[in-house]
Every structure is written in C-alpha cells, then in structure tokens.
N, C-alpha and C positions, 0 to 999 in steps of 0.2 A: 525423553532424552534430557540431558543436563542443559539448562538454559542459563545464560549469564544474567545476573541481577542488574538493577539500575545502579549507575556509578555515582560516586560522591564528588561534587565539585571541589570540596576541600582537598581531597587526595589527588585529583587529576582534573584540572580545569579543561573542559571541553573534551575529555576522554572518558572512557567507559570502564565500568567496574570489572573486576576479575570474574572469571566463571566460578560457578559453585565448585567446591573442592572435588578434584578428581581422585580416583583411587591411587593409593601410594604404590600399588603393585605395578608391574610392567604393563604398558598399554595393551589392551586386548582387542582394540579396534581402532580404525582411523579417528573415530569420534573421541575416544579416550585419549589418543595421542594428541589430538587437537587441543583438548582441555589442558593436558599437561604442558604442552608447548606454550599455551597462553599464560598459564600460571608462572612459567619460567621466564616470561617476557620475550619469548621467541615468536613474535606475531606473524612473521613471514611463514615459518614452518606450520603455525597453527592454521593459517589461511590455506596452505596446501593440504593439510589433513582434512579440514572441513570441506574443501573442494572435492577431495576424493570421495567423501560420503555422498555429496550431491551427485557426482559422476556415477555412483553406483545405483542411482535411481531413487534414493531416499530424499524426500523434500518435505520439510516441516517448518512451521513458524519458528520453532526453537533453533533449528539448524541455520536458517537464514539470519536469525538474530545473532547467533554466535559468530557467524561469518562476517556480518556487518560490523560487529564490535572489533574483530581482528583487523579488518580493513581500516576502520577508523583510527585504531591505535597506530597504524602505519601512515596516517595522513592521507589515505586514498579515499577522499570524500565521495567521489562519484560511485565507486564500487560499494561503499558503505550505504549510501542512499539507496542504491539499487536493491540491496538485500534487505534493508529495513522495510522498504515498500513491498517487496515480495512477502516478507513476514506479515505485514499488515493485511495483505489480501487473504491470508490464511487465518489470522487471529486479530481482527481489527479492534478488539476491546481490551487488549493487553496494555495495562497502564504503564508498566516499565518500558515497553517497546515505544509507546507514544512519547514518553518522557525523553528517552534517548534520541528519538527522531527529532523532537523539538530542539534538543541541544545541538544536533548536527545542523539543522536548518539555521539556527542562530549564528553558526560559524561560516555560512556560505557567503560568497560575494554577491550573488543575485538574491534579492528579496522579492519573490513573485507572489504578492498578496492577491487573493481573489478579487476580481472586479465587483463593484457593487457595495464596497464598504464592509463594516462590521457585521451587518445582518447577513449578508451573503456568506461571509467567512464562517459565521456561526452555523448557518444552514449546511454548508459543505462539511463542517466538522461533525455535526450531528448525524448526517446521512452516512458519513464514512464509517460509523460504528456498525453498520448493517451490511452483511454480505448479500450480493444479489440473489443467491439461492435461498437465503433466509427470508428475504422479502417475498420471493415467489412462493415459498412454502406457506407463509402467513396468508398471502392472497388466496391460495388454494383452500386453506383451512376455513377462512371466513366465508368464502363463496359456498363451501359445502354446508356451513351452518345456515346460511341464507336459504339454501335449497331445502334443507331438512326442516327449518322453521316454517317455510312456506307450505311444505307438505303436511306438517303437523296442524297448521291452521285450517287446512282443507279437511283433514280427516277427523280432527277433534274440535268441533265448533265451540265447545264450552271453554276452550283454552285459547281462543283467538287473541285475546288481549295480551297475555304474557308472551305468546309466541310471536305476535306482531312486534312487540317491543324488542324481542331478541333478534328478529329479522332486521329491524331498522338499525340496531346497534351494530350487528354483524356487517350490514351493508356499508355503513360508515367506515368501519375498520377495514373492510375490503378495499374501499376507495383510497384510504390512506396507504395501505399496503401496496396497492397498484401504483400509486404515485411514486412511492419510494422505489419500487422495483423499476419503474420507467426511468427514473433519474440514474439509478445505479447501472442499469443495462446500457443506457446511453453512454455512461462513463466508460464502460467496458469496451464499447465499440470504438472509442477514441482513447486508446491506452496511453499511459504515461511513458515518456522516454526520458532517461536520465543521461545527462552529459557526463561522459567518462574521461574526456580529454581536458587539459588544463583550461582551454578556452576554444570557442569555435564561433566563427562569424556566420550568422544566418543571412541569407540573401533573398532577394525578391523573386528569384527563379532558381531552378535546379541546375546551376552552373556557377563555376568560379568567376565567370565573366560578368555575372549579374551584380548589381549594386548591393552593398551591404545594408541590411535592414536593421539588425541589432546584433549584439554579441552576448553569448551565454558562457558561463564559466562552470567548472567542474562541480557536479552535485546538483545542478539545476534540474528540476523535474517538470516537464512541460508536455501537454497533450499533443498527440500526433494527429494532424489534420488531414494529411494526404501523403501519398508516396509516388515516386517516379524513378524507376531504375534504382540507382545506388543513393538516392536522395530521399529525405523525408521532410515534410513541411510541419513545423512546430507552431502551435498557436499560443501566444501569451495570454494571460488572463484578461487583458484589455482588448483582445481580438486581433491584435497584430500577428500576422503570419510571416514565417521566414523559412527558407530551405537550408538544410544542413546535410553534409554527408552522413549516411547511415552508420558509417564506421565510427563516428564521433559520439554515438549514443548507444544505449542498451535499452531494449523495451522491457518494461516491468512485467 
C-alpha cells in the first residue's frame, strides 16, 4: 500500500511529508480516498478514511504510518504516537518511520529517557530493531545447527574439529538470540500505553482520592505495570509507578 515519506523540516516544522502521489482518478477505495484527502490538506477526512481501512480488518505498518501522519498534522500527538508505535511493532527497521517518530518525541512535553543513561538508551534502541518472533526464529535456527553439528561430530569422527567449531559458534549465537528474545518477550508482557488526553495525573493508588504521584501529557508512552478495574498502573523509566484511568490511555 502507499506509504507516506519522511517529511522535510524546511517545508513543515515538526509536521510530516505528504503521502506518495495518489491516483488522479476517483478514489477506488478508502485508502485511495485517504491519500487524496491528505494531499488536499483535509487531514480529518484522511484520518476517517484510513480509520475505515483499519476497521475493515486491514492492519499494516504502512497504514498505521499514514494514519499517524494524518493525526500529527491535526496536532493530535497522542493518536499519532499510538499509530507510529503500532507501525514500529510491524516494521521496526523502517528508517523513515523512526525519523518521524523522533520528530514527534522531540515535540512532546514529557521527555521520558530510559533509566541508566546513554548505554541503556543505546541498548534499548538496538533491541527495538528486532521483533520478538524474529529473535525466536533465530534462536530455533541456531539450536537446530547445534543439534546437527553435535550429531555430525558423533557420526563423522574425522570431521569433529570443524563441526565442533560450528557447534560452539552456533551455541554462542543461540545464547545471544535467547537473550534478545527474553528481553523483547518481557517488553511484550509489559505493553506500552500512550496518553491520549491532554494531561492526566497519575496517583499512588487506583482512585481519584489518592495523592498525585506525577503528571503525564499527551503522547507520553509508558509501560503498563499493573491493572485494577478501570485503572492501569504506569511505570516511569526510573521505576516510579502511578495509577491513571484506563480511558486516558491507549494500549499499543
């Protein structure tokens, strides 16, 4: 499907590029209509058209990317962040997507940098390029190589040395793949929630009567730590937790 390119700061500061050119003919689908509406600067109508495609059951990185762009052009940073992150789950190595996401993050009120400094931030960024299922597939592949190399060493004594080296290398790669899979799987178990309201006060307990712990603003993406009824507990990178109404957020 047509995907919107990275935008130019010269043409639109903190806003995103136009979609790739849509057909000049009458729209043949909600997606075509969305692209034409975007090109015409009718971002609300483009959002509705892209949303109709999602409602039909189609979900792709390109569709979420286009929808995020349309929301961003309307100043709806929470919805834009939500769909950029959903696109990232499907296509984490798309450079234009990551560039646009960085632009959006730079415009947010809350700067939620990872705890642990630059090294932790670098590690988080590096791991985010790998989907959990890709790490699981790599782990399975290298374990299979370990098994085959071990069997070959047993049945072909003359080739024990090269098969032994292959087994050792595959075992090391399996350990790395397993570690990456473990980290990514743990992140999936604590999904991100994006604040979609202009601001929300997080409290020390799931009630408006509890003391305010901290405040988050639209577009902030924070890990979900716990749930209780209509409340969710969000954990900041420094470990501080706070409860907010689930209606104030959308789960990625």
